[in-house]
N, CA, C and O of each residue as an XYZ file, in Angstrom:
540
protein
N      11.351    -34.120      5.243
C      12.171    -33.145      4.564
C      11.282    -32.349      3.606
O      10.470    -32.924      2.881
N      11.440    -31.035      3.607
C      10.652    -30.159      2.738
C      11.479    -29.738      1.534
O      12.710    -29.725      1.564
N      10.770    -29.400      0.495
C      11.392    -28.862     -0.708
C      10.944    -27.423     -0.857
O       9.770    -27.112     -0.658
N      11.875    -26.538     -1.208
C      11.492    -25.149     -1.435
C      12.190    -24.613     -2.679
O      13.234    -25.113     -3.097
N      11.604    -23.618     -3.236
C      12.167    -22.970     -4.416
C      13.361    -22.115     -4.021
O      13.462    -21.644     -2.889
N      14.258    -21.926     -4.973
C      15.405    -21.034     -4.776
C      15.557    -20.157     -6.016
O      15.127    -20.524     -7.109
N      16.164    -19.012     -5.830
C      16.441    -18.141     -6.967
C      17.564    -18.733     -7.798
O      18.582    -19.174     -7.265
N      17.369    -18.738     -9.106
C      18.414    -19.147    -10.033
C      18.870    -17.907    -10.793
O      18.218    -16.864    -10.745
N      19.979    -18.028    -11.485
C      20.533    -16.885    -12.208
C      19.528    -16.287    -13.182
O      19.452    -15.067    -13.319
N      18.765    -17.124    -13.852
C      17.765    -16.613    -14.797
C      16.720    -15.763    -14.070
O      16.244    -14.772    -14.622
N      16.359    -16.137    -12.841
C      15.408    -15.357    -12.047
C      16.007    -14.008    -11.663
O      15.347    -12.973    -11.752
N      17.257    -14.035    -11.239
C      17.946    -12.805    -10.850
C      18.011    -11.846    -12.037
O      17.802    -10.643    -11.882
N      18.300    -12.383    -13.217
C      18.368    -11.542    -14.414
C      17.009    -10.934    -14.754
O      16.937     -9.776    -15.168
N      15.931    -11.703    -14.584
C      14.583    -11.169    -14.834
C      14.251    -10.039    -13.871
O      13.750     -8.990    -14.277
N      14.534    -10.261    -12.596
C      14.257     -9.242    -11.581
C      15.058     -7.982    -11.892
O      14.515     -6.877    -11.888
N      16.343     -8.152    -12.158
C      17.221     -7.010    -12.425
C      16.751     -6.219    -13.641
O      16.722     -4.988    -13.609
N      16.386     -6.910    -14.700
C      15.956     -6.226    -15.923
C      14.666     -5.440    -15.693
O      14.538     -4.304    -16.148
N      13.722     -6.041    -14.993
C      12.439     -5.368    -14.746
C      12.618     -4.185    -13.793
O      12.009     -3.133    -13.991
N      13.433     -4.346    -12.780
C      13.684     -3.244    -11.843
C      14.392     -2.095    -12.554
O      14.042     -0.929    -12.372
N      15.385     -2.434    -13.358
C      16.102     -1.396    -14.101
C      15.164     -0.686    -15.073
O      15.230      0.536    -15.208
N      14.300     -1.424    -15.743
C      13.346     -0.812    -16.676
C      12.416      0.161    -15.953
O      12.114      1.235    -16.472
N      11.965     -0.214    -14.760
C      11.095      0.666    -13.969
C      11.835      1.947    -13.586
O      11.280      3.042    -13.669
N      13.076      1.800    -13.170
C      13.866      2.968    -12.788
C      14.102      3.886    -13.993
O      13.927      5.100    -13.898
N      14.495      3.304    -15.108
C      14.786      4.105    -16.296
C      13.529      4.768    -16.857
O      13.591      5.894    -17.350
N      12.386      4.076    -16.786
C      11.130      4.643    -17.281
C      10.741      5.900    -16.507
O      10.037      6.769    -17.022
N      11.212      5.984    -15.258
C      10.890      7.129    -14.417
C      12.054      8.108    -14.275
O      11.976      9.073    -13.514
N      13.130      7.852    -15.011
C      14.331      8.705    -14.923
C      14.921      8.745    -13.520
O      15.359      9.795    -13.049
N      14.929      7.586    -12.852
C      15.446      7.495    -11.493
C      16.824      6.853    -11.505
O      16.989      5.733    -11.989
N      17.796      7.550    -10.981
C      19.167      7.043    -10.873
C      19.309      6.323     -9.529
O      19.390      6.963     -8.480
N      19.337      5.012     -9.570
C      19.346      4.202     -8.350
C      20.368      3.075     -8.440
O      20.921      2.786     -9.501
N      20.595      2.458     -7.299
C      21.319      1.202     -7.243
C      20.331      0.119     -6.886
O      19.493      0.289     -6.001
N      20.436     -1.013     -7.592
C      19.542     -2.153     -7.399
C      20.377     -3.328     -6.906
O      21.367     -3.707     -7.530
N      19.963     -3.898     -5.778
C      20.654     -5.053     -5.216
C      19.671     -6.207     -5.076
O      18.515     -6.009     -4.703
N      20.138     -7.407     -5.374
C      19.325     -8.609     -5.207
C      20.130     -9.568     -4.344
O      21.304     -9.829     -4.609
N      19.478    -10.093     -3.300
C      20.136    -10.998     -2.367
C      19.380    -12.319     -2.296
O      18.194    -12.386     -2.621
N      20.076    -13.370     -1.866
C      19.414    -14.657     -1.641
C      18.734    -14.649     -0.274
O      18.733    -13.628      0.414
N      18.155    -15.788      0.122
C      17.392    -15.834      1.373
C      18.255    -15.588      2.617
O      17.722    -15.256      3.675
N      19.550    -15.743      2.505
C      20.453    -15.463      3.614
C      20.992    -14.048      3.606
O      21.815    -13.682      4.445
N      20.524    -13.250      2.651
C      20.971    -11.868      2.555
C      22.267    -11.691      1.793
O      22.825    -10.594      1.769
N      22.760    -12.759      1.164
C      24.017    -12.697      0.418
C      23.773    -12.103     -0.972
O      22.833    -12.490     -1.665
N      24.604    -11.188     -1.357
C      24.434    -10.444     -2.602
C      24.585    -11.339     -3.830
O      25.577    -12.053     -3.976
N      23.582    -11.289     -4.712
C      23.602    -12.023     -5.976
C      23.790    -11.084     -7.169
O      24.304    -11.488     -8.212
N      23.367     -9.821     -7.004
C      23.409     -8.863     -8.114
C      23.475     -7.457     -7.542
O      22.827     -7.147     -6.543
N      24.267     -6.611     -8.189
C      24.328     -5.202     -7.830
C      24.532     -4.396     -9.099
O      25.455     -4.662     -9.868
N      23.671     -3.409     -9.318
C      23.810     -2.518    -10.471
C      23.587     -1.082    -10.005
O      22.525     -0.743     -9.483
N      24.586     -0.261    -10.199
C      24.472      1.167     -9.894
C      24.267      1.886    -11.217
O      25.185      1.983    -12.032
N      23.059      2.387    -11.421
C      22.732      3.057    -12.669
C      23.456      4.394    -12.762
O      23.835      4.986    -11.751
N      23.636      4.849    -13.976
C      24.315      6.131    -14.207
C      23.661      7.229    -13.383
O      22.441      7.393    -13.399
N      24.479      7.970    -12.673
C      23.997      9.097    -11.886
C      23.570      8.753    -10.471
O      23.263      9.652     -9.688
N      23.541      7.471    -10.122
C      23.138      7.082     -8.763
C      24.222      7.497     -7.772
O      25.412      7.366     -8.060
N      23.818      7.994     -6.617
C      24.803      8.406     -5.612
C      25.679      7.230     -5.173
O      25.202      6.098     -5.086
N      26.939      7.492     -4.902
C      27.863      6.437     -4.495
C      27.375      5.703     -3.252
O      27.533      4.486     -3.154
N      26.792      6.417     -2.313
C      26.342      5.784     -1.072
C      25.226      4.774     -1.309
O      25.033      3.855     -0.513
N      24.490      4.948     -2.410
C      23.394      4.011     -2.702
C      23.907      2.594     -2.944
O      23.159      1.630     -2.780
N      25.173      2.459     -3.331
C      25.764      1.141     -3.532
C      26.016      0.422     -2.209
O      26.273     -0.782     -2.200
N      25.946      1.138     -1.109
C      26.033      0.538      0.219
C      24.637      0.324      0.807
O      24.384     -0.676      1.479
N      23.744      1.262      0.549
C      22.416      1.215      1.149
C      21.540      0.138      0.508
O      20.855     -0.589      1.227
N      21.543      0.014     -0.810
C      20.680     -0.968     -1.490
C      20.946     -2.403     -1.027
O      19.992     -3.115     -0.715
N      22.211     -2.858     -0.969
C      22.442     -4.225     -0.473
C      22.019     -4.407      0.987
O      21.563     -5.482      1.377
N      22.173     -3.349      1.790
C      21.752     -3.439      3.191
C      20.237     -3.604      3.295
O      19.750     -4.369      4.127
N      19.496     -2.890      2.453
C      18.045     -3.030      2.445
C      17.638     -4.440      2.009
O      16.740     -5.039      2.599
N      18.299     -4.967      0.978
C      17.993     -6.329      0.515
C      18.310     -7.347      1.609
O      17.527     -8.265      1.849
N      19.436     -7.188      2.259
C      19.854     -8.080      3.342
C      18.819     -8.099      4.464
O      18.422     -9.162      4.940
N      18.392     -6.912      4.874
C      17.409     -6.785      5.952
C      16.072     -7.423      5.565
O      15.471     -8.139      6.367
N      15.609     -7.167      4.351
C      14.325     -7.727      3.906
C      14.393     -9.243      3.791
O      13.422     -9.929      4.109
N      15.520     -9.772      3.345
C      15.668    -11.225      3.210
C      15.687    -11.901      4.576
O      14.965    -12.873      4.801
N      16.507    -11.391      5.483
C      16.611    -12.015      6.799
C      15.330    -11.879      7.606
O      14.939    -12.799      8.323
N      14.677    -10.727      7.486
C      13.446    -10.486      8.235
C      12.201    -11.048      7.583
O      11.154    -11.164      8.219
N      12.319    -11.401      6.294
C      11.179    -11.917      5.524
C      10.013    -10.937      5.502
O       8.846    -11.329      5.488
N      10.353     -9.669      5.499
C       9.344     -8.612      5.425
C      10.005     -7.370      4.850
O      11.230     -7.264      4.803
N       9.187     -6.449      4.422
C       9.741     -5.228      3.841
C      10.546     -4.464      4.880
O      10.177     -4.423      6.054
N      11.626     -3.870      4.454
C      12.476     -3.113      5.373
C      11.735     -1.913      5.966
O      12.126     -1.395      7.012
N      10.675     -1.478      5.303
C       9.857     -0.374      5.819
C       9.280     -0.705      7.185
O       9.083      0.194      8.001
N       9.008     -1.966      7.448
C       8.470     -2.381      8.750
C       9.409     -1.918      9.865
O       8.960     -1.409     10.892
N      10.703     -2.097      9.657
C      11.681     -1.716     10.672
C      11.800     -0.203     10.791
O      11.959      0.328     11.891
N      11.725      0.485      9.667
C      11.740      1.946      9.702
C      10.552      2.449     10.523
O      10.695      3.357     11.341
N       9.385      1.852     10.297
C       8.177      2.257     11.032
C       8.304      1.971     12.530
O       7.854      2.768     13.353
N       8.910      0.843     12.883
C       9.121      0.505     14.302
C       9.977      1.581     14.972
O       9.661      2.049     16.066
N      11.052      1.960     14.305
C      11.966      2.963     14.860
C      11.282      4.327     14.928
O      11.370      5.024     15.939
N      10.598      4.704     13.841
C       9.895      5.990     13.825
C       8.771      6.031     14.847
O       8.369      7.103     15.298
N       8.262      4.851     15.212
C       7.213      4.765     16.227
C       7.734      4.899     17.647
O       6.961      4.876     18.605
N       9.050      5.037     17.780
C       9.610      5.277     19.099
C      10.449      4.148     19.675
O      11.055      4.315     20.734
N      10.499      3.015     19.011
C      11.302      1.903     19.538
C      12.739      2.031     19.025
O      13.182      1.254     18.179
N      13.441      3.003     19.541
C      14.787      3.322     19.083
C      15.798      2.230     19.424
O      16.852      2.145     18.794
N      15.493      1.414     20.394
C      16.392      0.322     20.765
C      16.580     -0.652     19.608
O      17.576     -1.375     19.569
N      15.636     -0.683     18.661
C      15.764     -1.594     17.518
C      16.979     -1.254     16.659
O      17.455     -2.093     15.894
N      17.473     -0.047     16.782
C      18.675      0.351     16.041
C      19.891     -0.486     16.440
O      20.877     -0.530     15.704
N      19.832     -1.145     17.586
C      20.946     -1.966     18.050
C      20.793     -3.433     17.662
O      21.615     -4.256     18.066
N      19.767     -3.784     16.891
C      19.580     -5.179     16.475
C      20.824     -5.651     15.723
O      21.284     -4.970     14.806
N      21.373     -6.808     16.099
C      22.620     -7.263     15.479
C      22.456     -7.654     14.011
O      21.484     -8.309     13.636
N      23.419     -7.244     13.191
C      23.459     -7.657     11.795
C      22.417     -7.039     10.891
O      22.264     -7.459      9.744
N      21.696     -6.047     11.388
C      20.641     -5.417     10.589
C      21.035     -3.958     10.354
O      21.181     -3.186     11.302
N      21.207     -3.586      9.070
C      21.692     -2.242      8.773
C      20.784     -1.459      7.833
O      20.796     -0.228      7.863
N      20.006     -2.129      7.010
C      19.166     -1.444      6.032
C      17.762     -1.226      6.561
O      16.811     -1.863      6.108
N      17.636     -0.326      7.519
C      16.366     -0.116      8.209
C      15.558      1.015      7.586
O      14.934      1.805      8.294
N      15.573      1.088      6.264
C      14.862      2.117      5.522
C      13.973      1.454      4.473
O      14.289      0.366      3.992
N      12.885      2.090      4.122
C      12.007      1.556      3.077
C      12.782      1.389      1.780
O      13.645      2.199      1.442
N      12.455      0.314      1.056
C      13.116      0.064     -0.222
C      13.667     -1.340     -0.340
O      14.200     -1.709     -1.386
N      13.549     -2.133      0.718
C      13.922     -3.542      0.674
C      12.661     -4.379      0.691
O      11.822     -4.217      1.577
N      12.511     -5.279     -0.285
C      11.283     -6.066     -0.422
C      11.646     -7.547     -0.559
O      12.438     -7.912     -1.429
N      11.073     -8.398      0.292
C      11.378     -9.828      0.188
C      10.697    -10.461     -1.022
O       9.654     -9.997     -1.484
N      11.303    -11.518     -1.516
C      10.732    -12.303     -2.615
C      10.149    -13.554     -1.975
O      10.886    -14.439     -1.539
N       8.815    -13.624     -1.921
C       8.142    -14.719     -1.217
C       7.429    -15.650     -2.198
O       6.828    -15.206     -3.176
N       7.511    -16.947     -1.913
C       6.791    -17.945     -2.696
C       6.399    -19.088     -1.776
O       7.249    -19.675     -1.106
N       5.122    -19.401     -1.744
C       4.607    -20.497     -0.918
C       5.018    -20.360      0.541
O       5.321    -21.354      1.201
N       5.028    -19.138      1.042
C       5.371    -18.890      2.428
C       6.854    -18.914      2.745
O       7.239    -18.772      3.905
N       7.686    -19.092      1.741
C       9.137    -19.124      1.935
C       9.775    -17.886      1.309
O       9.338    -17.408      0.262
N      10.796    -17.386      1.957
C      11.544    -16.255      1.419
C      12.645    -16.787      0.521
O      13.487    -17.573      0.956
N      12.637    -16.359     -0.727
C      13.655    -16.769     -1.697
C      14.823    -15.800     -1.735
O      15.897    -16.131     -2.237
N      14.614    -14.610     -1.208
C      15.617    -13.560     -1.249
C      14.925    -12.220     -1.135
O      13.814    -12.126     -0.613
N      15.583    -11.184     -1.625
C      15.007     -9.844     -1.545
C      15.672     -8.917     -2.552
O      16.769     -9.174     -3.048
N      14.965     -7.831     -2.830
C      15.486     -6.768     -3.686
C      15.580     -5.510     -2.837
O      14.636     -5.164     -2.127
N      16.709     -4.832     -2.907
C      16.887     -3.559     -2.225
C      17.255     -2.499     -3.240
O      18.077     -2.732     -4.126
N      16.647     -1.339     -3.110
C      16.892     -0.240     -4.048
C      17.153      1.027     -3.245
O      16.528      1.258     -2.210
N      18.079      1.840     -3.731
C      18.389      3.106     -3.078
C      18.758      4.147     -4.122
O      19.416      3.850     -5.119
N      18.317      5.381     -3.868
C      18.717      6.479     -4.748
C      17.656      7.547     -4.951
O      17.970      8.684     -5.303
N      16.395      7.179     -4.729
C      15.311      8.158     -4.869
C      14.496      8.130     -3.574
O      14.985      7.633     -2.559
N      13.271      8.648     -3.586
C      12.423      8.580     -2.395
C      12.239      7.117     -2.008
O      12.195      6.242     -2.873
N      12.132      6.859     -0.725
C      12.003      5.478     -0.253
C      10.820      4.747     -0.880
O      10.929      3.567     -1.213
N       9.701      5.430     -1.042
C       8.534      4.781     -1.649
C       8.803      4.436     -3.115
O       8.289      3.441     -3.625
N       9.606      5.256     -3.791
C       9.968      4.983     -5.178
C      10.980      3.835     -5.250
O      10.941      3.023     -6.174
N      11.883      3.775     -4.269
C      12.798      2.635     -4.176
C      11.994      1.337     -4.087
O      12.280      0.370     -4.793
N      10.989      1.327     -3.214
C      10.148      0.137     -3.035
C       9.381     -0.182     -4.314
O       9.208     -1.351     -4.660
N       8.924      0.842     -5.013
C       8.207      0.649     -6.277
C       9.090     -0.088     -7.290
O       8.629     -0.994     -7.983
N      10.338      0.305     -7.363
C      11.279     -0.338     -8.288
C      11.509     -1.788     -7.883
O      11.504     -2.681     -8.731
N      11.708     -2.024     -6.597
C      11.928     -3.387     -6.101
C      10.737     -4.284     -6.420
O      10.909     -5.419     -6.866
N       9.550     -3.780     -6.193
C       8.328     -4.567     -6.438
C       8.140     -4.838     -7.923
O       7.661     -5.907     -8.301
N       8.513     -3.878     -8.771
C       8.422     -4.100    -10.222
C       9.363     -5.219    -10.643
O       9.019     -6.033    -11.500
N      10.543     -5.261    -10.048
C      11.475     -6.339    -10.354
C      10.924     -7.686     -9.943
O      10.980     -8.641    -10.717
N      10.394     -7.775     -8.738
C       9.850     -9.037     -8.229
C       8.649     -9.487     -9.064
O       8.463    -10.683     -9.293
N       7.844     -8.541     -9.515
C       6.654     -8.870    -10.310
C       7.019     -9.612    -11.592
O       6.203    -10.367    -12.122
N       8.232     -9.407    -12.095
C       8.669    -10.071    -13.330
C       8.726    -11.585    -13.166
O       8.708    -12.312    -14.160
N       8.795    -12.069    -11.934
C       8.820    -13.518    -11.706
C       7.435    -14.158    -11.816
O       7.308    -15.373    -11.970
N       6.410    -13.325    -11.736
C       5.039    -13.843    -11.845
C       4.622    -14.719    -10.682
O       3.837    -15.652    -10.855
N       5.139    -14.429     -9.502
C       4.783    -15.216     -8.332
C       3.420    -14.814     -7.836
O       2.935    -15.367     -6.849
């Protein structure tokens, strides 16, 4: 039997605070979603001015990154590279950059998904949140 780390509420709060600080420091109106390793939503914050649709996109990006154990950008690149059939993958909806898995010791603890600005900026915010854990 193996033992693995899991996200606790204190971890989620650290990630959320750091991600929000990164967004606010850049004047970016986004939605920040944090999911567990199964893609289940643990936290959602829609900052002032963030588009309503971002509250749907951010959790989808987090879900995709958690289940795939890789950045959601990987899937966007696959599709943009011509493998359009990947759009039919079951249960995967956040196929845009901005979902980043939280990895520790080779295990996925969950993911952060961000939506509302350029995809690369969404990913920047997600990574800033994860960095707060010091993994």
